[in-house]
Phi, psi and omega in degrees: 000143181219179184298319180298313181290319179298318180292328178292314187283319190267330184100185183246006181242053178251153177249153178284308176263141185083004181214282187296315179298322176294321179298311177302318177300312182290329178281347181268335185303307181232077188297335182293341175277343189285138175278179175295325181292327175292320177300319176289321177300320186291309181307316179293316181294320175299319178297312185297320175297321179276341175238052187306310183301311180300311178301313174300325172298315180292320178301315178296321177298320181289324177293326184276339183301312179297321179296320180286323171298322178296312180294333174289324174297315180302320178293311180302319180263008174068034179249154180253000000 
């Protein structure tokens, strides 16, 4: 697991407390009910919690990417 995979699985708008910890707890309570997708989400959430800075950096990069792309298009086509 790495930051890129975790951001793909979890998305970019997650909070450490009040979101990811509760997700891990819920997915850990009854693991026999979990699907393969739930297992991946649990693994990604555990990774994100232990590598929080890397995960947040990847999320910030993804949030900024559309704005940067839009500004580059405006410069390229001469629009303000």
